[in-house]
KOLPALO-455475 format. One record per residue (C-alpha): residue number from 1; residue in one letter; x, y, z. Coordinates in nm, 2 decimals, always signed. Example, Ala and Ser with C-alpha at 12.3 -4.5 7.8 and 13.67 -1.06 7.14 Angstrom:
2
+-----+------+--------+--------+--------+
: seq : type :     px :     py :     pz :
+-----+------+--------+--------+--------+
:   1 :    a :  +1.23 :  -0.45 :  +0.78 :
:   2 :    s :  +1.37 :  -0.11 :  +0.71 :
+-----+------+--------+--------+--------+
***
This chain:
290
+-----+------+--------+--------+--------+
: seq : type :     px :     py :     pz :
+-----+------+--------+--------+--------+
:   1 :    m : -14.87 :  +5.67 :  +5.43 :
:   2 :    y : -15.04 :  +5.46 :  +5.16 :
:   3 :    c : -14.72 :  +5.39 :  +4.97 :
:   4 :    d : -14.58 :  +5.35 :  +5.37 :
:   5 :    l : -14.80 :  +5.06 :  +5.33 :
:   6 :    v : -14.66 :  +4.90 :  +4.92 :
:   7 :    a : -14.33 :  +4.96 :  +5.06 :
:   8 :    l : -14.39 :  +4.76 :  +5.36 :
:   9 :    v : -14.60 :  +4.45 :  +5.17 :
:  10 :    g : -14.33 :  +4.48 :  +4.98 :
:  11 :    r : -14.04 :  +4.42 :  +5.23 :
:  12 :    i : -14.26 :  +4.17 :  +5.36 :
:  13 :    s : -14.35 :  +3.94 :  +5.00 :
:  14 :    a : -13.90 :  +4.01 :  +5.00 :
:  15 :    l : -13.85 :  +3.85 :  +5.31 :
:  16 :    y : -14.03 :  +3.55 :  +5.28 :
:  17 :    r : -13.93 :  +3.46 :  +4.97 :
:  18 :    e : -13.58 :  +3.46 :  +5.04 :
:  19 :    k : -13.63 :  +3.21 :  +5.33 :
:  20 :    i : -13.82 :  +3.02 :  +5.13 :
:  21 :    s : -13.57 :  +2.95 :  +4.85 :
:  22 :    s : -13.34 :  +2.88 :  +5.08 :
:  23 :    l : -13.48 :  +2.59 :  +5.24 :
:  24 :    g : -13.42 :  +2.25 :  +5.16 :
:  25 :    p : -13.59 :  +1.89 :  +5.25 :
:  26 :    n : -13.73 :  +1.87 :  +5.59 :
:  27 :    k : -13.62 :  +2.23 :  +5.74 :
:  28 :    s : -13.79 :  +2.56 :  +5.80 :
:  29 :    v : -13.77 :  +2.87 :  +5.86 :
:  30 :    v : -13.89 :  +3.17 :  +6.13 :
:  31 :    i : -13.98 :  +3.51 :  +6.09 :
:  32 :    d : -13.99 :  +3.75 :  +6.38 :
:  33 :    f : -14.20 :  +3.96 :  +6.21 :
:  34 :    e : -14.17 :  +4.23 :  +6.50 :
:  35 :    e : -13.78 :  +4.21 :  +6.49 :
:  36 :    s : -13.84 :  +4.29 :  +6.06 :
:  37 :    f : -14.11 :  +4.50 :  +6.07 :
:  38 :    g : -14.16 :  +4.62 :  +6.41 :
:  39 :    a : -14.06 :  +5.01 :  +6.31 :
:  40 :    a : -14.26 :  +5.05 :  +6.06 :
:  41 :    m : -14.53 :  +4.91 :  +6.19 :
:  42 :    s : -14.45 :  +5.11 :  +6.45 :
:  43 :    e : -14.45 :  +5.42 :  +6.23 :
:  44 :    i : -14.76 :  +5.40 :  +5.99 :
:  45 :    y : -14.92 :  +5.38 :  +6.28 :
:  46 :    r : -14.82 :  +5.74 :  +6.45 :
:  47 :    r : -14.87 :  +5.87 :  +6.07 :
:  48 :    r : -15.19 :  +5.73 :  +6.11 :
:  49 :    d : -15.23 :  +5.88 :  +6.45 :
:  50 :    s : -15.12 :  +6.21 :  +6.38 :
:  51 :    i : -15.36 :  +6.24 :  +6.03 :
:  52 :    t : -15.62 :  +6.16 :  +6.28 :
:  53 :    a : -15.56 :  +6.39 :  +6.50 :
:  54 :    q : -15.56 :  +6.64 :  +6.26 :
:  55 :    m : -15.92 :  +6.59 :  +6.13 :
:  56 :    w : -16.05 :  +6.57 :  +6.49 :
:  57 :    a : -15.86 :  +6.91 :  +6.50 :
:  58 :    l : -16.09 :  +7.02 :  +6.24 :
:  59 :    k : -16.37 :  +6.97 :  +6.37 :
:  60 :    l : -16.41 :  +7.01 :  +6.71 :
:  61 :    g : -16.20 :  +7.36 :  +6.62 :
:  62 :    p : -16.01 :  +7.50 :  +6.88 :
:  63 :    s : -15.99 :  +7.39 :  +7.33 :
:  64 :    r : -16.30 :  +7.50 :  +7.54 :
:  65 :    g : -16.16 :  +7.31 :  +7.83 :
:  66 :    g : -16.25 :  +6.99 :  +7.91 :
:  67 :    l : -16.21 :  +6.71 :  +7.86 :
:  68 :    t : -16.00 :  +6.64 :  +7.51 :
:  69 :    l : -16.03 :  +6.36 :  +7.28 :
:  70 :    k : -15.64 :  +6.17 :  +7.36 :
:  71 :    a : -15.80 :  +6.15 :  +7.71 :
:  72 :    v : -16.10 :  +5.99 :  +7.60 :
:  73 :    r : -16.00 :  +5.80 :  +7.42 :
:  74 :    t : -15.73 :  +5.68 :  +7.74 :
:  75 :    r : -16.03 :  +5.58 :  +7.89 :
:  76 :    l : -16.18 :  +5.39 :  +7.66 :
:  77 :    q : -15.91 :  +5.23 :  +7.59 :
:  78 :    n : -15.73 :  +4.86 :  +7.72 :
:  79 :    d : -15.40 :  +4.84 :  +7.77 :
:  80 :    r : -15.40 :  +4.68 :  +7.43 :
:  81 :    s : -15.23 :  +4.91 :  +7.18 :
:  82 :    a : -15.43 :  +4.88 :  +6.79 :
:  83 :    q : -15.04 :  +4.75 :  +6.69 :
:  84 :    g : -15.13 :  +4.46 :  +6.92 :
:  85 :    a : -15.46 :  +4.38 :  +6.81 :
:  86 :    f : -15.36 :  +4.36 :  +6.51 :
:  87 :    y : -15.13 :  +4.06 :  +6.57 :
:  88 :    d : -15.35 :  +3.86 :  +6.74 :
:  89 :    q : -15.58 :  +3.90 :  +6.47 :
:  90 :    v : -15.35 :  +3.86 :  +6.19 :
:  91 :    s : -15.24 :  +3.48 :  +6.46 :
:  92 :    e : -15.60 :  +3.42 :  +6.48 :
:  93 :    t : -15.60 :  +3.40 :  +6.12 :
:  94 :    v : -15.36 :  +3.17 :  +6.13 :
:  95 :    k : -15.46 :  +2.91 :  +6.36 :
:  96 :    r : -15.80 :  +2.88 :  +6.11 :
:  97 :    t : -15.78 :  +2.58 :  +5.92 :
:  98 :    e : -15.81 :  +2.71 :  +5.53 :
:  99 :    g : -16.18 :  +2.71 :  +5.39 :
: 100 :    s : -16.25 :  +2.56 :  +5.79 :
: 101 :    c : -16.57 :  +2.84 :  +5.83 :
: 102 :    e : -16.64 :  +2.85 :  +5.50 :
: 103 :    w : -16.95 :  +2.69 :  +5.54 :
: 104 :    f : -17.10 :  +2.92 :  +5.78 :
: 105 :    k : -17.12 :  +3.21 :  +5.52 :
: 106 :    s : -17.45 :  +3.04 :  +5.33 :
: 107 :    p : -17.63 :  +3.18 :  +5.72 :
: 108 :    l : -17.45 :  +3.43 :  +5.75 :
: 109 :    v : -17.54 :  +3.60 :  +5.39 :
: 110 :    e : -17.93 :  +3.47 :  +5.48 :
: 111 :    f : -17.97 :  +3.64 :  +5.84 :
: 112 :    f : -17.80 :  +3.99 :  +5.67 :
: 113 :    r : -18.09 :  +3.94 :  +5.35 :
: 114 :    g : -18.34 :  +3.91 :  +5.67 :
: 115 :    d : -18.48 :  +4.20 :  +5.84 :
: 116 :    e : -18.42 :  +3.98 :  +6.20 :
: 117 :    k : -18.11 :  +4.21 :  +6.41 :
: 118 :    a : -18.04 :  +3.99 :  +6.64 :
: 119 :    l : -17.81 :  +3.63 :  +6.52 :
: 120 :    t : -17.70 :  +3.39 :  +6.82 :
: 121 :    i : -17.46 :  +3.15 :  +6.83 :
: 122 :    t : -17.45 :  +2.94 :  +7.12 :
: 123 :    g : -17.17 :  +2.59 :  +7.10 :
: 124 :    e : -17.05 :  +2.42 :  +7.38 :
: 125 :    a : -16.72 :  +2.34 :  +7.53 :
: 126 :    g : -16.43 :  +2.38 :  +7.22 :
: 127 :    s : -16.69 :  +2.37 :  +6.92 :
: 128 :    g : -16.51 :  +2.63 :  +6.78 :
: 129 :    k : -16.73 :  +2.95 :  +6.86 :
: 130 :    t : -16.43 :  +3.16 :  +6.82 :
: 131 :    v : -16.32 :  +3.10 :  +6.59 :
: 132 :    l : -16.64 :  +3.11 :  +6.42 :
: 133 :    a : -16.62 :  +3.44 :  +6.58 :
: 134 :    g : -16.31 :  +3.53 :  +6.40 :
: 135 :    w : -16.36 :  +3.45 :  +6.03 :
: 136 :    i : -16.68 :  +3.66 :  +6.07 :
: 137 :    k : -16.48 :  +3.90 :  +6.18 :
: 138 :    e : -16.27 :  +3.88 :  +5.86 :
: 139 :    r : -16.47 :  +3.81 :  +5.64 :
: 140 :    l : -16.73 :  +4.12 :  +5.69 :
: 141 :    q : -16.40 :  +4.28 :  +5.69 :
: 142 :    r : -16.53 :  +4.19 :  +5.23 :
: 143 :    p : -16.78 :  +4.32 :  +5.07 :
: 144 :    l : -17.06 :  +3.99 :  +5.14 :
: 145 :    d : -17.37 :  +3.92 :  +4.88 :
: 146 :    h : -17.26 :  +4.26 :  +4.70 :
: 147 :    r : -17.24 :  +4.48 :  +5.06 :
: 148 :    q : -16.99 :  +4.68 :  +5.29 :
: 149 :    y : -16.93 :  +4.56 :  +5.61 :
: 150 :    v : -16.78 :  +4.78 :  +5.92 :
: 151 :    t : -16.74 :  +4.58 :  +6.22 :
: 152 :    l : -16.78 :  +4.63 :  +6.64 :
: 153 :    t : -16.66 :  +4.34 :  +6.86 :
: 154 :    y : -16.55 :  +4.24 :  +7.13 :
: 155 :    s : -16.53 :  +3.90 :  +7.34 :
: 156 :    f : -16.53 :  +3.85 :  +7.73 :
: 157 :    p : -16.28 :  +3.62 :  +7.83 :
: 158 :    y : -16.35 :  +3.37 :  +8.12 :
: 159 :    d : -16.01 :  +3.34 :  +8.21 :
: 160 :    y : -16.03 :  +3.77 :  +8.35 :
: 161 :    p : -16.30 :  +3.91 :  +8.51 :
: 162 :    a : -16.21 :  +4.24 :  +8.51 :
: 163 :    r : -16.27 :  +4.28 :  +8.10 :
: 164 :    c : -16.60 :  +4.07 :  +8.18 :
: 165 :    t : -16.89 :  +4.39 :  +8.25 :
: 166 :    v : -17.09 :  +4.57 :  +8.02 :
: 167 :    l : -16.90 :  +4.86 :  +8.15 :
: 168 :    a : -16.56 :  +4.68 :  +7.96 :
: 169 :    f : -16.79 :  +4.65 :  +7.65 :
: 170 :    l : -16.92 :  +4.91 :  +7.62 :
: 171 :    k : -16.60 :  +5.13 :  +7.65 :
: 172 :    s : -16.39 :  +4.90 :  +7.46 :
: 173 :    i : -16.74 :  +4.89 :  +7.16 :
: 174 :    l : -16.71 :  +5.26 :  +7.16 :
: 175 :    y : -16.36 :  +5.31 :  +7.13 :
: 176 :    q : -16.40 :  +5.15 :  +6.80 :
: 177 :    l : -16.68 :  +5.32 :  +6.69 :
: 178 :    l : -16.44 :  +5.64 :  +6.77 :
: 179 :    e : -16.19 :  +5.48 :  +6.58 :
: 180 :    r : -16.43 :  +5.40 :  +6.32 :
: 181 :    n : -16.58 :  +5.70 :  +6.27 :
: 182 :    v : -16.35 :  +5.96 :  +6.35 :
: 183 :    g : -16.49 :  +6.37 :  +6.31 :
: 184 :    d : -16.84 :  +6.25 :  +6.48 :
: 185 :    a : -16.87 :  +6.56 :  +6.77 :
: 186 :    a : -17.22 :  +6.43 :  +6.87 :
: 187 :    l : -16.96 :  +6.14 :  +6.93 :
: 188 :    f : -16.70 :  +6.26 :  +7.16 :
: 189 :    r : -16.87 :  +6.54 :  +7.30 :
: 190 :    k : -17.11 :  +6.23 :  +7.43 :
: 191 :    l : -16.88 :  +6.05 :  +7.52 :
: 192 :    a : -16.67 :  +6.38 :  +7.71 :
: 193 :    s : -16.99 :  +6.44 :  +7.93 :
: 194 :    a : -17.03 :  +6.16 :  +8.06 :
: 195 :    f : -16.64 :  +6.09 :  +8.16 :
: 196 :    e : -16.73 :  +6.44 :  +8.33 :
: 197 :    g : -16.99 :  +6.38 :  +8.50 :
: 198 :    y : -16.82 :  +6.02 :  +8.64 :
: 199 :    d : -16.57 :  +6.25 :  +8.77 :
: 200 :    k : -16.80 :  +6.39 :  +9.00 :
: 201 :    h : -17.04 :  +6.13 :  +9.11 :
: 202 :    h : -16.84 :  +5.80 :  +9.09 :
: 203 :    t : -17.09 :  +5.68 :  +9.06 :
: 204 :    a : -17.01 :  +5.39 :  +8.79 :
: 205 :    s : -17.38 :  +5.28 :  +8.69 :
: 206 :    k : -17.43 :  +5.64 :  +8.62 :
: 207 :    l : -17.13 :  +5.55 :  +8.40 :
: 208 :    e : -17.30 :  +5.24 :  +8.18 :
: 209 :    v : -17.59 :  +5.52 :  +8.15 :
: 210 :    s : -17.42 :  +5.70 :  +8.01 :
: 211 :    l : -17.19 :  +5.48 :  +7.76 :
: 212 :    w : -17.55 :  +5.31 :  +7.64 :
: 213 :    e : -17.66 :  +5.71 :  +7.57 :
: 214 :    a : -17.33 :  +5.73 :  +7.37 :
: 215 :    l : -17.31 :  +5.41 :  +7.15 :
: 216 :    e : -17.73 :  +5.49 :  +7.04 :
: 217 :    s : -17.54 :  +5.82 :  +6.88 :
: 218 :    g : -17.25 :  +5.69 :  +6.82 :
: 219 :    l : -17.47 :  +5.38 :  +6.57 :
: 220 :    r : -17.75 :  +5.69 :  +6.44 :
: 221 :    s : -17.43 :  +5.89 :  +6.30 :
: 222 :    f : -17.39 :  +5.54 :  +6.05 :
: 223 :    d : -17.72 :  +5.52 :  +6.00 :
: 224 :    d : -17.81 :  +5.84 :  +5.92 :
: 225 :    r : -17.50 :  +5.75 :  +5.66 :
: 226 :    q : -17.71 :  +5.39 :  +5.52 :
: 227 :    t : -17.32 :  +5.25 :  +5.66 :
: 228 :    d : -17.44 :  +4.87 :  +5.76 :
: 229 :    l : -17.28 :  +4.74 :  +6.07 :
: 230 :    a : -17.19 :  +4.51 :  +6.25 :
: 231 :    i : -17.11 :  +4.43 :  +6.60 :
: 232 :    i : -17.02 :  +4.12 :  +6.74 :
: 233 :    v : -16.97 :  +3.93 :  +7.08 :
: 234 :    d : -16.78 :  +3.59 :  +7.14 :
: 235 :    g : -16.84 :  +3.49 :  +7.51 :
: 236 :    l : -17.19 :  +3.67 :  +7.57 :
: 237 :    a : -17.20 :  +3.39 :  +7.88 :
: 238 :    e : -16.98 :  +3.47 :  +8.05 :
: 239 :    v : -17.01 :  +3.90 :  +8.13 :
: 240 :    s : -17.12 :  +3.92 :  +8.48 :
: 241 :    d : -17.22 :  +4.30 :  +8.66 :
: 242 :    s : -17.47 :  +4.53 :  +8.60 :
: 243 :    q : -17.61 :  +4.23 :  +8.39 :
: 244 :    t : -17.64 :  +3.87 :  +8.29 :
: 245 :    p : -17.64 :  +3.76 :  +7.92 :
: 246 :    p : -18.00 :  +3.70 :  +7.85 :
: 247 :    e : -18.05 :  +4.13 :  +7.98 :
: 248 :    l : -17.78 :  +4.20 :  +7.77 :
: 249 :    h : -17.88 :  +4.06 :  +7.50 :
: 250 :    k : -18.22 :  +4.20 :  +7.51 :
: 251 :    k : -18.07 :  +4.53 :  +7.53 :
: 252 :    l : -17.80 :  +4.52 :  +7.17 :
: 253 :    r : -18.11 :  +4.32 :  +7.01 :
: 254 :    d : -18.32 :  +4.67 :  +7.11 :
: 255 :    l : -18.09 :  +4.91 :  +7.01 :
: 256 :    a : -18.05 :  +4.73 :  +6.69 :
: 257 :    t : -18.42 :  +4.72 :  +6.61 :
: 258 :    k : -18.45 :  +5.13 :  +6.65 :
: 259 :    f : -18.10 :  +5.11 :  +6.36 :
: 260 :    k : -18.23 :  +5.00 :  +5.97 :
: 261 :    s : -17.84 :  +4.90 :  +5.92 :
: 262 :    v : -17.74 :  +4.83 :  +6.23 :
: 263 :    r : -17.69 :  +4.41 :  +6.34 :
: 264 :    v : -17.58 :  +4.24 :  +6.65 :
: 265 :    i : -17.46 :  +3.87 :  +6.64 :
: 266 :    t : -17.35 :  +3.69 :  +6.94 :
: 267 :    l : -17.18 :  +3.35 :  +6.97 :
: 268 :    s : -17.18 :  +3.22 :  +7.39 :
: 269 :    r : -17.25 :  +2.87 :  +7.54 :
: 270 :    a : -17.65 :  +2.79 :  +7.57 :
: 271 :    i : -17.80 :  +3.00 :  +7.77 :
: 272 :    s : -18.13 :  +2.95 :  +7.99 :
: 273 :    h : -18.46 :  +3.07 :  +7.82 :
: 274 :    l : -18.26 :  +3.26 :  +7.57 :
: 275 :    s : -18.43 :  +3.12 :  +7.26 :
: 276 :    q : -18.76 :  +3.18 :  +7.41 :
: 277 :    w : -18.70 :  +3.53 :  +7.52 :
: 278 :    m : -18.58 :  +3.66 :  +7.20 :
: 279 :    q : -18.81 :  +3.46 :  +6.94 :
: 280 :    p : -18.84 :  +3.51 :  +6.68 :
: 281 :    f : -18.60 :  +3.79 :  +6.60 :
: 282 :    h : -18.30 :  +3.57 :  +6.58 :
: 283 :    h : -18.09 :  +3.23 :  +6.38 :
: 284 :    h : -18.00 :  +3.00 :  +6.59 :
: 285 :    v : -17.70 :  +2.77 :  +6.59 :
: 286 :    t : -17.54 :  +2.48 :  +6.79 :
: 287 :    g : -17.33 :  +2.19 :  +6.71 :
: 288 :    f : -17.09 :  +2.31 :  +6.45 :
: 289 :    a : -16.68 :  +2.23 :  +6.42 :
: 290 :    p : -16.41 :  +2.54 :  +6.37 :
+-----+------+--------+--------+--------+
***
């Protein structure tokens, strides 16, 4: 699979050079990435999934009934594929002006060096919070202040009410956690038990409680290995249903305080009373621009 990745990068570079070198003055060119490289991308993801499935099979052993790993992943995953999510991330990076968020590197380093568990970022609509969230995610994929971080991210979309619930948030975060911690049998058993219980009682509130417990179990696995992890939540003010934005913020902060290596970063419009409720556990930034 590594050879396939290297070959794909080489093909992309070669096509880019070919198109750029043939451009004349005041000319432009469009490269259809999906048409040119979609099949190769799909094959890489297929091989990755195959390897992951084999690793899980070795860890879990023979099936003893109940929900399978595939069934659990299906219940956690939204309708966006991993390949689609990759294209979304590339699109966000292209839209962001180079160097536009570098000013936030110092506050970010200061936060991770300190003892506070939650960093709260607020701003008015259009001030660049979502752009900044994308930059933070991308920046933490590379070492920051000589430390490596695992990131779990979720964005509450203002125009998609079905995904502005705590359950939607938990399912997405847990799916990412399952993907990043292949072989975590304890997490898998917690998730399987949660969904098997839901099949019997069909009570969303009980499922939500079970998924919070599963999230705590998954985070503990990272903490036991002393792996730094950041949960990045954009659009916190849009959350509805079982918890208010301040309640969800407090829930996440309280969860992070249980672990030495877990931090929470939230971005949203200003939320009434949030600052005084959370002092001194957050670093507050307002009035930024992309």
